[in-house]
C-alpha positions in Angstrom: 0.0 0.0 0.0 1.3 3.4 -1.0 2.0 5.9 1.8 1.9 9.7 1.7 3.2 12.5 3.9 1.1 15.3 5.1 2.3 18.7 3.9 2.8 21.5 6.4 -0.3 23.2 4.9 -2.4 20.0 5.4 -1.1 19.5 8.9 -1.9 23.1 9.9 -5.4 22.8 8.4 -6.1 19.6 10.3 -5.0 21.4 13.5 -7.2 24.3 12.7 -10.2 21.9 12.3 -9.5 20.2 15.5 -8.5 23.2 17.7 -9.6 26.3 15.8 -7.5 29.4 15.5 -9.1 31.2 18.4 -10.7 29.6 21.5 -14.2 30.5 20.3 -13.8 28.9 16.9 -13.7 25.4 18.2 -17.4 25.6 19.0 -18.3 26.5 15.4 -16.9 23.3 13.7 -19.2 20.3 14.1 -18.1 17.8 16.7 -18.2 14.9 14.2 -15.9 16.7 11.9 -13.4 17.6 14.7 -13.4 14.0 15.8 -12.6 12.8 12.2 -9.7 15.3 12.0 -8.4 14.2 15.4 -8.4 10.5 14.4 -6.6 11.3 11.2 -4.0 13.4 13.0 -3.5 10.5 15.5 -3.0 8.0 12.7 -0.4 10.2 11.0 1.6 10.7 14.1 4.8 12.6 14.4 6.1 11.3 11.1 2.9 12.6 9.3 2.6 9.5 7.2 -0.7 8.2 6.0 -2.0 5.5 3.7 -4.6 5.3 0.9 -7.6 4.9 3.1 -6.5 7.8 5.3 -6.0 9.8 2.1 -9.6 9.2 1.1 -10.7 10.2 4.6 -8.6 13.4 4.3 -10.2 14.3 1.0 -13.7 13.6 2.2 -13.1 15.7 5.3 -11.9 18.6 3.2 -15.1 18.4 1.0 -17.3 18.2 4.1 -15.5 21.2 5.7 -15.9 23.3 2.6 -19.6 22.5 2.4 -20.0 23.3 6.1 -18.1 26.6 5.7 -20.3 27.7 2.8 -23.5 26.8 4.8 -22.3 28.6 7.9 -21.5 31.8 6.1 -25.0 31.9 4.6 -26.6 31.4 8.0 -24.7 34.5 9.3 -26.0 36.7 6.5 -28.9 38.2 8.4 -30.5 41.5 7.4 -30.1 43.0 10.9 
């Protein structure tokens, strides 16, 4: 099975999903999405290596995050 290495940008993004940039942002990301990112970070470990199935999970998590981000921005667009 082929292995990959997380880039610094991917690693930072996963950390952002799990912890958020500020302390208040952690409550915005859905718990299920944070858990998936945490499991993925745990599997990659210090070496930041992951396999094909983890790669699929990473790509699915990215798609889910983008969808969630688009929906959350629309919810905040109130007329008052």
